[in-house]
Short mmCIF file of the C-alpha atoms (twelve columns), coordinates in Angstrom:
data_MODEL
# 
_entry.id   MODEL 
# 
loop_
_atom_site.group_PDB 
_atom_site.id 
_atom_site.type_symbol 
_atom_site.label_atom_id 
_atom_site.label_alt_id 
_atom_site.label_comp_id 
_atom_site.label_asym_id 
_atom_site.label_seq_id 
_atom_site.Cartn_x 
_atom_site.Cartn_y 
_atom_site.Cartn_z 
_atom_site.pdbx_PDB_model_num 
ATOM 1  C CA . MET A 1  2.073  4.980  -2.597 1 
ATOM 2  C CA . ILE A 2  1.122  6.684  0.635  1 
ATOM 3  C CA . LEU A 3  3.839  5.495  3.038  1 
ATOM 4  C CA . ILE A 4  7.291  6.276  1.670  1 
ATOM 5  C CA . LYS A 5  9.725  5.222  4.403  1 
ATOM 6  C CA . PRO A 6  10.106 5.087  8.197  1 
ATOM 7  C CA . PHE A 7  12.210 7.690  10.012 1 
ATOM 8  C CA . ILE A 8  14.816 5.946  12.140 1 
ATOM 9  C CA . THR A 9  16.549 8.591  14.229 1 
ATOM 10 C CA . ASP A 10 17.466 8.808  17.908 1 
ATOM 11 C CA . LYS A 11 14.435 10.923 18.718 1 
ATOM 12 C CA . SER A 12 11.992 8.674  16.858 1 
ATOM 13 C CA . TYR A 13 13.604 5.543  18.317 1 
ATOM 14 C CA . LYS A 14 13.014 6.837  21.873 1 
ATOM 15 C CA . ARG A 15 9.282  7.133  21.094 1 
ATOM 16 C CA . ASN A 16 9.060  3.388  20.376 1 
ATOM 17 C CA . LYS A 17 8.539  2.625  24.059 1 
ATOM 18 C CA . TYR A 18 5.309  4.659  23.848 1 
ATOM 19 C CA . ASN A 19 4.245  2.717  20.698 1 
ATOM 20 C CA . CYS A 20 4.863  5.795  18.496 1 
ATOM 21 C CA . TYR A 21 6.432  5.335  15.070 1 
ATOM 22 C CA . THR A 22 7.466  8.011  12.575 1 
ATOM 23 C CA . PHE A 23 6.967  7.744  8.802  1 
ATOM 24 C CA . SER A 24 7.502  9.904  5.749  1 
ATOM 25 C CA . VAL A 25 4.336  10.040 3.653  1 
ATOM 26 C CA . ASP A 26 2.992  11.561 0.450  1 
ATOM 27 C CA . ILE A 27 2.205  15.294 0.703  1 
ATOM 28 C CA . ASN A 28 -1.364 14.958 -0.598 1 
ATOM 29 C CA . CYS A 29 -2.639 12.198 1.724  1 
ATOM 30 C CA . ASN A 30 -4.759 12.837 4.807  1 
ATOM 31 C CA . LYS A 31 -5.038 11.111 8.195  1 
ATOM 32 C CA . ILE A 32 -7.858 8.774  7.144  1 
ATOM 33 C CA . GLN A 33 -5.894 7.480  4.144  1 
ATOM 34 C CA . ILE A 34 -2.812 6.983  6.330  1 
ATOM 35 C CA . GLN A 35 -4.818 5.066  8.930  1 
ATOM 36 C CA . LYS A 36 -6.339 2.741  6.304  1 
ATOM 37 C CA . LYS A 37 -2.925 2.068  4.746  1 
ATOM 38 C CA . ILE A 38 -1.336 1.241  8.120  1 
ATOM 39 C CA . ASN A 39 -4.225 -1.065 9.053  1 
ATOM 40 C CA . LYS A 40 -3.810 -2.856 5.715  1 
ATOM 41 C CA . LEU A 41 -0.007 -3.021 5.848  1 
ATOM 42 C CA . PHE A 42 0.632  -3.961 9.498  1 
ATOM 43 C CA . GLY A 43 -2.799 -5.118 10.720 1 
ATOM 44 C CA . PHE A 44 -2.680 -2.861 13.795 1 
ATOM 45 C CA . SER A 45 -5.358 -0.521 15.082 1 
ATOM 46 C CA . VAL A 46 -4.228 3.106  15.341 1 
ATOM 47 C CA . LYS A 47 -4.713 5.132  18.517 1 
ATOM 48 C CA . SER A 48 -3.686 8.554  17.157 1 
ATOM 49 C CA . ILE A 49 -2.041 10.155 14.135 1 
ATOM 50 C CA . ARG A 50 -0.096 13.427 14.158 1 
ATOM 51 C CA . THR A 51 1.018  15.040 10.908 1 
ATOM 52 C CA . MET A 52 3.489  17.808 10.155 1 
ATOM 53 C CA . ILE A 53 4.599  19.399 6.903  1 
ATOM 54 C CA . TYR A 54 8.162  20.633 6.479  1 
ATOM 55 C CA . PRO A 55 8.483  23.375 3.818  1 
ATOM 56 C CA . ARG A 56 11.161 23.649 1.146  1 
ATOM 57 C CA . LYS A 57 14.461 25.156 2.245  1 
ATOM 58 C CA . ASN A 58 17.103 26.994 0.276  1 
ATOM 59 C CA . LYS A 59 20.501 25.318 0.458  1 
ATOM 60 C CA . SER A 60 23.822 26.627 -0.816 1 
ATOM 61 C CA . LYS A 61 27.434 25.535 -0.678 1 
ATOM 62 C CA . TYR A 62 30.764 26.731 -1.957 1 
ATOM 63 C CA . THR A 63 32.832 24.213 -3.938 1 
ATOM 64 C CA . LYS A 64 35.842 24.215 -6.288 1 
ATOM 65 C CA . LYS A 65 33.510 24.821 -9.195 1 
ATOM 66 C CA . GLY A 66 31.889 27.813 -7.555 1 
ATOM 67 C CA . PHE A 67 28.843 28.704 -5.536 1 
ATOM 68 C CA . LEU A 68 25.985 26.167 -5.901 1 
ATOM 69 C CA . CYS A 69 22.374 26.947 -4.965 1 
ATOM 70 C CA . GLY A 70 19.440 24.578 -4.671 1 
ATOM 71 C CA . LYS A 71 16.327 23.655 -2.730 1 
ATOM 72 C CA . THR A 72 15.282 20.666 -0.635 1 
ATOM 73 C CA . ASN A 73 12.018 18.830 -1.158 1 
ATOM 74 C CA . LYS A 74 8.812  19.451 0.771  1 
ATOM 75 C CA . ILE A 75 8.221  16.606 3.274  1 
ATOM 76 C CA . LYS A 76 5.186  15.422 5.223  1 
ATOM 77 C CA . LYS A 77 6.013  13.507 8.378  1 
ATOM 78 C CA . VAL A 78 3.577  11.391 10.417 1 
ATOM 79 C CA . ILE A 79 3.779  10.120 13.996 1 
ATOM 80 C CA . VAL A 80 1.506  7.113  14.453 1 
ATOM 81 C CA . GLN A 81 0.643  5.790  17.913 1 
ATOM 82 C CA . PHE A 82 -0.608 2.213  18.266 1 
ATOM 83 C CA . PHE A 83 -2.413 0.623  21.181 1 
ATOM 84 C CA . GLU A 84 -0.404 -1.424 23.690 1 
ATOM 85 C CA . ASN A 85 1.323  -4.705 22.723 1 
ATOM 86 C CA . GLN A 86 1.600  -3.689 19.068 1 
ATOM 87 C CA . LYS A 87 5.224  -3.232 18.040 1 
ATOM 88 C CA . ILE A 88 7.051  -2.950 14.703 1 
ATOM 89 C CA . ASP A 89 10.691 -3.985 14.391 1 
ATOM 90 C CA . PHE A 90 12.240 -1.966 11.548 1 
ATOM 91 C CA . LEU A 91 15.821 -3.017 12.200 1 
ATOM 92 C CA . ASN A 92 15.301 -6.721 11.403 1 
ATOM 93 C CA . LYS A 93 12.781 -6.219 8.593  1 
ATOM 94 C CA . LYS A 94 14.330 -6.526 5.115  1 
ATOM 95 C CA . GLU A 95 11.436 -5.191 3.044  1 
ATOM 96 C CA . PHE A 96 9.009  -2.403 3.917  1 
# 
């Protein structure tokens, strides 16, 4: 599974007017695999793809039971730009 889930935040929602959509993807996939999967899934032609990898971070918190330490997962994020008149509505779609 290459595409994991869409990112729906304020910043990514503002990019929708420029036909840019943000997804979380598998760490090991490249831009060509992402483009083929999006063409197959949505049927849209892709104008550009931008990828970014977020490294693991150390997280800690203090609770009643003591001091807990852990790490977050490594994430690869993709911003996909479609050509004009190609829009995806994530808010009304039940299944991705």
